[in-house]
C-alpha positions as CSV (number, residue, x, y, z in Angstrom):
1,M,-0.2,-0.5,-0.1
2,Q,1.0,3.6,-0.7
3,G,2.4,6.1,2.7
4,A,2.7,9.3,3.3
5,S,6.5,10.7,2.4
6,Q,8.4,10.8,5.0
7,D,10.2,14.3,4.9
8,E,7.6,16.0,5.5
9,S,5.4,17.5,8.8
10,G,2.5,15.6,9.8
11,E,-0.7,15.0,12.5
12,T,0.3,11.9,14.8
13,T,-2.5,10.0,16.5
14,G,-2.2,6.7,18.2
15,G,1.4,5.8,17.1
16,Y,0.0,6.8,13.4
17,R,0.7,9.7,11.2
18,A,-3.2,10.7,9.7
19,V,-1.9,13.5,8.4
20,E,0.9,15.0,5.8
21,E,1.9,18.6,5.9
22,I,3.4,20.1,3.4
23,A,5.3,23.3,4.4
24,G,5.1,26.5,2.5
25,R,4.6,30.3,1.5
26,A,2.3,31.4,4.5
27,D,1.1,33.8,2.4
28,A,1.2,32.3,-0.8
29,G,-2.2,33.0,-1.4
30,V,-3.4,29.4,-2.3
31,L,-3.9,25.7,-0.4
32,F,-3.6,22.6,-2.2
33,I,-5.1,19.8,0.2
34,C,-6.0,16.2,-1.0
35,D,-9.0,14.4,0.8
36,H,-7.8,10.8,-0.8
37,A,-4.2,10.6,-1.1
38,S,-3.2,7.3,0.4
39,N,-4.6,3.7,0.6
40,A,-2.1,3.1,3.7
41,L,-4.4,1.5,6.4
42,P,-2.5,1.9,10.3
43,P,-1.4,-1.2,10.9
44,E,-3.6,-2.9,13.8
45,Y,-7.0,-3.0,11.0
46,G,-4.8,-4.6,9.1
47,T,-6.1,-4.7,5.5
48,L,-10.1,-4.5,6.1
49,G,-10.4,-8.2,5.1
50,L,-9.9,-7.4,2.1
51,A,-7.3,-8.5,-0.5
52,A,-4.7,-6.4,-1.5
53,S,-5.3,-6.1,-4.8
54,E,-8.9,-3.8,-3.8
55,F,-6.2,-0.7,-2.6
56,D,-4.9,-0.9,-5.8
57,R,-8.2,1.0,-7.1
58,H,-10.2,3.6,-7.1
59,I,-12.4,2.4,-3.5
60,A,-9.0,2.7,-1.4
61,Y,-8.0,6.4,-2.7
62,D,-7.2,8.6,-5.6
63,M,-4.6,7.1,-7.9
64,G,-2.5,10.3,-8.7
65,A,-3.9,12.9,-6.4
66,A,-1.0,13.1,-4.2
67,D,2.0,13.8,-6.6
68,V,-0.2,16.2,-8.5
69,T,-0.7,17.9,-5.5
70,R,2.8,18.0,-3.9
71,A,3.9,18.6,-7.7
72,L,1.3,22.4,-6.9
73,A,2.5,23.2,-3.5
74,K,6.2,23.1,-5.2
75,R,5.3,24.9,-8.2
76,F,3.5,27.2,-5.9
77,N,5.6,27.4,-3.1
78,A,2.1,26.8,-1.0
79,P,1.5,24.8,1.3
80,A,-0.4,21.7,1.6
81,V,-2.3,19.1,3.5
82,L,-2.7,15.3,2.6
83,S,-4.5,12.7,4.1
84,C,-1.7,9.0,4.7
85,F,-4.5,6.1,5.2
86,S,-7.5,5.1,2.8
87,R,-11.1,6.7,2.0
88,L,-12.1,2.6,3.5
89,L,-10.9,3.5,6.5
90,I,-13.4,6.8,7.4
91,D,-13.7,9.3,3.9
92,T,-12.3,12.5,4.9
93,N,-14.8,14.5,2.6
94,R,-18.0,13.9,3.7
95,G,-19.3,15.2,7.0
96,G,-19.2,13.6,10.3
97,D,-22.6,11.9,10.1
98,D,-23.2,10.9,6.5
99,P,-24.1,7.5,6.4
100,T,-20.9,7.1,3.9
101,L,-18.6,8.3,6.1
102,V,-17.7,4.3,6.3
103,M,-18.2,2.6,3.2
104,R,-19.5,-1.6,4.1
105,I,-19.9,-1.7,0.6
106,S,-17.8,0.1,-2.5
107,D,-18.2,-0.5,-6.5
108,G,-19.2,-4.4,-5.3
109,S,-17.2,-5.0,-2.8
110,I,-17.9,-5.5,0.0
111,I,-15.6,-4.4,2.8
112,P,-15.4,-7.2,5.8
113,G,-13.6,-5.2,8.0
114,N,-17.0,-2.4,7.7
115,A,-19.5,-4.0,7.8
116,R,-20.5,-4.5,11.1
117,V,-18.7,-1.7,12.2
118,D,-20.5,-0.1,15.3
119,E,-21.5,3.7,16.3
120,A,-18.6,3.6,18.7
121,E,-16.3,2.6,15.9
122,V,-17.3,5.2,13.7
123,D,-17.0,7.8,16.6
124,R,-12.9,6.0,17.5
125,R,-12.2,6.3,13.5
126,R,-13.7,9.8,13.3
127,S,-11.6,11.6,16.4
128,R,-8.7,9.9,15.1
129,F,-8.5,10.4,11.5
130,W,-10.9,12.6,10.3
131,Q,-10.8,14.8,12.7
132,A,-7.2,15.2,12.6
133,Y,-7.4,16.1,9.2
134,R,-10.3,18.6,8.7
135,E,-8.2,19.9,11.5
136,A,-5.1,20.0,10.3
137,V,-6.6,22.1,7.1
138,G,-8.0,24.0,9.7
139,R,-5.5,25.0,10.9
140,K,-3.5,26.0,7.9
141,I,-6.3,28.0,6.8
142,D,-5.9,30.0,9.9
143,E,-2.3,31.0,10.0
144,M,-2.2,31.9,5.9
145,S,-4.7,33.8,7.0
146,A,-3.2,36.1,9.7
147,A,-0.1,36.1,7.4
148,G,-2.0,37.4,4.4
149,P,-4.3,37.2,1.9
150,L,-6.9,35.1,2.6
151,P,-6.4,31.5,0.7
152,A,-8.1,29.9,-1.6
153,I,-8.7,26.2,-1.0
154,V,-8.0,24.2,-4.4
155,S,-8.5,19.7,-3.7
156,M,-7.6,17.9,-5.5
157,H,-8.8,14.6,-6.3
158,S,-8.9,11.8,-9.3
159,F,-11.7,9.5,-11.1
160,T,-11.9,6.8,-13.1
161,P,-11.9,6.8,-16.4
162,V,-15.2,4.4,-17.3
163,W,-17.7,3.6,-14.7
164,R,-20.0,1.0,-15.2
165,G,-19.9,-0.3,-18.5
166,A,-19.8,4.0,-20.0
167,P,-16.4,6.2,-20.6
168,R,-16.2,9.3,-19.4
169,P,-15.1,11.6,-21.7
170,W,-13.6,14.3,-19.6
171,K,-9.6,14.7,-19.1
172,L,-10.5,16.8,-15.7
173,G,-13.0,18.6,-14.0
174,L,-13.9,21.8,-12.2
175,L,-16.6,20.9,-8.8
176,W,-17.7,23.9,-7.5
177,D,-21.3,24.5,-5.2
178,L,-22.2,28.3,-5.3
179,D,-19.3,29.8,-5.2
180,R,-18.0,30.2,-8.7
181,R,-15.5,32.7,-8.5
182,L,-12.6,30.0,-8.4
183,A,-13.9,27.7,-11.1
184,V,-15.5,30.0,-13.9
185,S,-12.0,32.0,-13.7
186,L,-9.9,29.0,-13.8
187,L,-12.0,27.2,-16.4
188,D,-11.6,30.1,-18.3
189,A,-8.3,30.3,-18.6
190,L,-7.6,25.9,-18.9
191,V,-9.7,26.9,-22.6
192,A,-7.6,30.3,-23.1
193,A,-4.4,27.7,-23.0
194,G,-6.1,25.1,-25.0
195,H,-7.9,22.3,-22.9
196,E,-10.9,20.6,-24.4
197,N,-14.1,20.2,-22.4
198,V,-13.5,20.7,-19.4
199,G,-16.0,18.9,-16.8
200,D,-18.5,21.7,-15.3
201,N,-19.4,19.6,-12.4
202,E,-19.0,16.3,-13.8
203,P,-18.1,13.6,-13.4
204,Y,-19.8,14.9,-10.1
205,D,-21.6,17.4,-8.0
206,G,-19.2,20.0,-5.8
207,A,-22.0,20.8,-3.7
208,L,-22.3,18.3,-0.8
209,V,-23.5,18.9,2.8
210,G,-20.6,18.3,4.9
211,D,-17.6,17.8,2.7
212,T,-14.5,19.6,3.0
213,M,-15.2,22.2,0.5
214,Y,-18.1,23.3,2.5
215,E,-16.8,23.3,5.4
216,H,-13.1,25.0,4.7
217,G,-14.2,27.4,1.3
218,T,-18.3,27.6,1.6
219,R,-18.4,28.1,5.4
220,R,-15.7,30.7,6.0
221,G,-16.2,32.4,2.1
222,L,-13.1,31.5,1.3
223,A,-13.3,31.3,-3.1
224,H,-12.5,27.5,-3.6
225,V,-13.0,24.3,-6.3
226,L,-12.3,20.9,-6.4
227,I,-10.1,20.3,-9.8
228,E,-10.7,16.1,-10.8
229,L,-8.2,14.8,-12.9
230,R,-9.1,11.4,-15.0
231,Q,-6.8,8.9,-13.2
232,D,-5.3,6.6,-16.2
233,L,-3.2,10.5,-17.4
234,I,-2.1,10.5,-14.1
235,G,-0.7,6.7,-13.3
236,T,2.6,7.6,-12.8
237,R,5.1,10.3,-10.9
238,E,5.9,12.2,-14.4
239,A,2.4,11.9,-15.8
240,A,1.4,13.5,-12.7
241,E,4.3,16.2,-13.2
242,V,2.9,16.6,-16.4
243,W,-0.4,17.4,-15.3
244,A,0.5,19.7,-12.4
245,G,2.8,21.8,-15.4
246,Q,-0.8,21.9,-17.1
247,L,-2.6,23.2,-14.2
248,A,-0.2,25.4,-13.2
249,G,-0.2,28.7,-15.6
250,P,-4.1,28.7,-15.7
251,L,-4.3,28.6,-12.2
252,A,-2.0,31.1,-11.5
253,K,-4.1,33.4,-14.1
254,A,-6.9,32.6,-11.8
255,L,-5.5,32.9,-8.3
256,A,-4.4,36.7,-9.9
257,R,-7.3,38.3,-9.5
258,P,-8.0,39.6,-5.5
259,E,-11.6,38.5,-5.5
260,M,-9.8,35.2,-5.1
261,H,-8.2,36.6,-1.9
262,R,-11.8,38.5,-0.6
263,A,-14.3,36.5,2.3
264,E,-17.6,36.0,0.1
265,F,-20.1,34.2,1.3
266,Y,-23.0,32.7,-0.9
267,G,-24.1,29.6,0.6
268,S,-25.2,26.3,-0.4
269,R,-27.4,24.4,-3.3
270,A,-26.5,21.0,-1.6
271,G,-29.2,19.0,-0.6
272,T,-31.2,20.1,-3.8
273,S,-31.8,19.7,-7.5
274,F,-30.6,23.2,-8.7
275,R,-27.2,22.4,-10.7
276,P,-26.2,25.8,-12.4
277,R,-23.7,25.9,-15.1
278,L,-20.6,28.1,-14.9
279,T,-21.2,29.2,-18.8
280,E,-24.8,30.5,-18.1
281,G,-24.9,34.0,-18.0
282,K,-21.6,34.1,-19.9
């Protein structure tokens, strides 16, 4: 299983390093985060009863996302926060009371170590791992906000090229809720740089109550975007570096706009059927 890099600081809970924190300029104006960076598990959980091969699948982590996150943090000399445990243990990108916080079945695979998990164990994982990651992100935002300017938040994820037999045409997607500041500016910059068919709230919708962007972006009024990259395009570290380079220019252009560093509150459409598009009204 993939583990965290060994040369960065991080949050340790019960002897296990739950969070990887990459140092960067506090006044960089952008914080990179990666919710599903690792497919590792604390030793006490073994493999949750799964075959080792299951941890090479998307059910365990977002392949390539951590490498892109680290490469972008280096290019921007900006801080980054990454999880150091598999989403099969607990999903950092779900609200604390979300029923999918600890998955019992994922994409057809029963997770034996989760199948009969009780509320006490969910609480234990939530406090030791989920909360450790969320608090690390919050602390970093507080540090950067104190140093100024207010940071925008960029969350890196990746998605499978085929889902339930249907190929996904997008190379990357931009996920957002009601605050479109960073998403629309980044879309414009990506199109200007020659990127085509960028997913607009595809392959997923970016409005989810309690997810990381809701807690640290929407509720704080910080500009934010969740970037999804297709996993077959970033399957090696070299490929991830290439994509970080392709994202860096458009992202820098979007982040140069002053509204990306102001607190503005737009609320959330999560729980509704309303699904706006970035190109509406343009």
